[in-house]
N, C-alpha and C positions, 0 to 999 in steps of 0.2 A: 281804527287805531289799535284795537286789541290784537289783530294779526301782526301789526308792526311790533308790538311789545312781545308777542310770543316768539317772533323771529329773533329778536335781539336776545331773549332769554336762552334760546337754543344754541346761539353761536358759542363755540368753544373758544375760550381764551386761555393762552398759556401763561403761566405765572413763574415767578421766583421770589424775594422779599426785602422796613425803615424805622425812627424813634417813637416811643409810645406816648400817647397822651393819656392822662387819667382824668376822668370827669368827677370832681369831688363836689361836696356841698358848697354853695356859694356864700359870699360875704353877707348876704341878706338873711342867711339862716334857713332858706328854703332848700329843697332837695332836688332841684331840677337839673343838676349837673352843669350849671352855667355859672361862671364867675362874673358877678356884676361889678362893673366899674363904679366907684362911689360917685353919687350925683354931685355935679358942680354948678348946675344952673337951676333956677327956680322952675323952669318948665321941662326939666328932664322927666322922662317917663318913670312911672313907679317901677320898683324892682320887680322883675318878672315880665315886664312888658316889652315885647319886640316891636320895633318900628315897622311901619308900612310905607308903601308909596315908592319903593325903588331907591336908587342911589341918591336922588335929590334929598332924601331924608337924612343923609349923613351931615348934619349941621354942625357937629362938633369934631369933625375929622382931624383938625389940627391938634386935638388933645389926645388922640388915640395913643396908647403906649407902644413902645418898641417891644415886640414879643420875643426878640432874639438877644436880650441883654446877657443871658447866660450862654457861655460858649459850649457847644456840644462836645461831649467827651467820648461818645461811642457812636460811630456812623456806619450802620449796616445798609446795604443796598436796598432800595425800595423794590417791591414786587414788580415784575415786568408783565404787561399784558399786551395783546394785540391792539391795534388802533380801534377796531370795531367798525361797524357799518355806517357810522354817522359822522365821518370826517369830511373836511372840505380842503381844497387846495389853497384857500384864501388865508393869507397871513394876518392882516389887520393889526398892525402895531398900534396899540392903544391901551390905556389904563382902565377906562370905563368901558366895559363890554356889554352893558345892559341895553343900549340903544333906547333908553328912556322907558323901558318896560317897568311895570309895577312889581312889587314883591318885597320880601324882607331884605333890606340892604345888607350886603356882606362885603367887608373889607378883607380881601384874600391876600395874606402875607406868606411868601415862600422864600426860603433860604436854601440855595442849591450848594451842596458841598460834595467833596470827593470822599473816598473811604478813609482818608486820614483826617477828616473833618475840616480840611482847608476849603475856604469859599471859592466857588467858581465864578470869576468875573467874565462878563461878555458872553455868557451863554444865553441862548434864546429859549424862553419858556412859553409854551403854547398851551392854552386851556380851552376846553369846550364842555358845555353841559346844557341841560334842558332849561326851559323857562318854567314858571310855576305850574303850568298845566301839564308838564311832562313831555314837551316837544322840543326836538332839536331844530336847527335852522340851516339854511344854506343849500348849496347844490351838492348834496351828498351822493355817494354811490348807490344808496338805496332809499330814495325819497319816500316811497310808499311805506317803508318800514320805520323811518326816522322822524317823519313829519306828521303832525296831526291834521294839517291842512296844506294843500299845495302852495298856498300863498306864502308860506314860510320859506320856500326855496329862494325867494327874492330878498330875504332878510338874512342877517348874520348875527343875530342877538346871541349873547352868552358865548362869544368866541373872541379870542384875541391873543396877541403876543406881547411880551416885554423882554428887554435885555437886562440881564442881571448887573447890578452895580458892583463896585470893587469888593463889597462885603458879601457878595453872592445873593443879594436880596432882589426880589421882584414883587410888585404889588399890582393887584387888580381890584376894581370896584365892580360888583356884580349883585345878583340877587340869589337867595337860597333856591336851589333847584327843586323842581317838581319830581314826582316819581312816575315810573311806568312799570308795567307788569313784568315780574320776574327779576327785578333789580332793586337793591337797596339804593338810597339816594347817594349820588357820587358826582365827582368832577374828574374829567379826564385831564391828564397832564402829559406833555411831551417836552423833553429837554434836548436841545441841539447845540453842538459845538461846531460853529461854522455851518456847513451843510450836512453834517453827520448827526444822525439821531443817536443819542446815548442812552435814552430811556423813555419808554412809554408806559404809563401806569394810570392808576386811579386812586383818588383820595376820598375818604368817607367821613361822614359826620357821626358823632356818638348817637347811638340809637335812642337814648332817653331824650335827647334834644330834638331829634326828628319827630319822635312821638308827640312831644309837647307842641311843636310848631303846627303839625297837622291836626292836633286836637283843639288848639286855642287861638291860633293866629287867624284874624278875619279874612285874609287873602288866601289861605291854604285849607282851612277846615272843611270847605265844601267838597274837596277832592277825596276826603276820607283818609284813613291810614294806609300807608304803603302795604302792598300785599306780600312783600318780601323782607325777611329779616337777614341779619348777617349769617344766621345758621342755614338759611335756604338760598342765599345769593350764590349764583353759579361761579362767581369770582372768588368769594371769600370762604365758601363752605369747605373747600379742600385745603385751606391754609391753617396751620396751628394757631391757636388763639394768641399766643405771644407774638407771632408774626403779624396777625391781623391788627393787633394794637399799633404796630408800626405804621399802619396805613391810615390812621385816624387823625383828623384835625384836632388841635387845641382850640378851644372855643371860649370866648369871653363876650359879655354883653357890654356895650359902650354906654356912656351917659345919654346919648341920643337914641338909644334903643337899637342901633345897628349891631351886627355881629362881626367880631374880629375872629377870623378863622386862620390859624397859622400852622406852618409845618416846616421843619427842617427836612429836606429831601436829599438823600445821598444817591448819586447817579454814576459815579466812577471811582 
């Protein structure tokens, strides 16, 4: 697996640059950088507790807030990257991409807009990322580099597509990604209009949140802390910090302990 990770780390990815999230102290008064949704049920997890067990743990999903109530006022293009070695030809139109795997449940909310901040309806949004152990899935161009076990070539976990609604939004249910050597934790995204790819990029989680998850979450802490920070990631290290911020998810913890990770993504 290490030579797979070393290979991915060495691959050169071209870039260019989208809105900033800022991780502030949360409503519970702690300093983990996560906004806690106020508890609404007696069995809601304590503030600071992330859920476990995958997307089945999203028991309060109907109560999740709309992260896009405020209209964007400045829409800069998101950084462009190459697709990388772990793509597949499979489309897999579906909202839940987890295939029942365990992990911290994540509701991924994306709003696709153009440079004038107008929503793009009918665009196809494709995502792919690793499972909690840091492995991709599927029939990739480089299975020895992308998969921790050959059995994963017959699976397609953490991959899927959705078509944006009239307001430009697309939603996925997934699990927080694992890390592999040489890369900060990230999710790949591609946006297509018809059969034309308009943007391929990657989105990242605030470092304080990633550190907390791999330090305290029962399903992640055995893997240890990622070996790569934003400062050493081969995608982010050459990008000015202001532009890096445009590639970060906004993150909030829901009443059931799931993560709501949202982003306005400008592609044209």
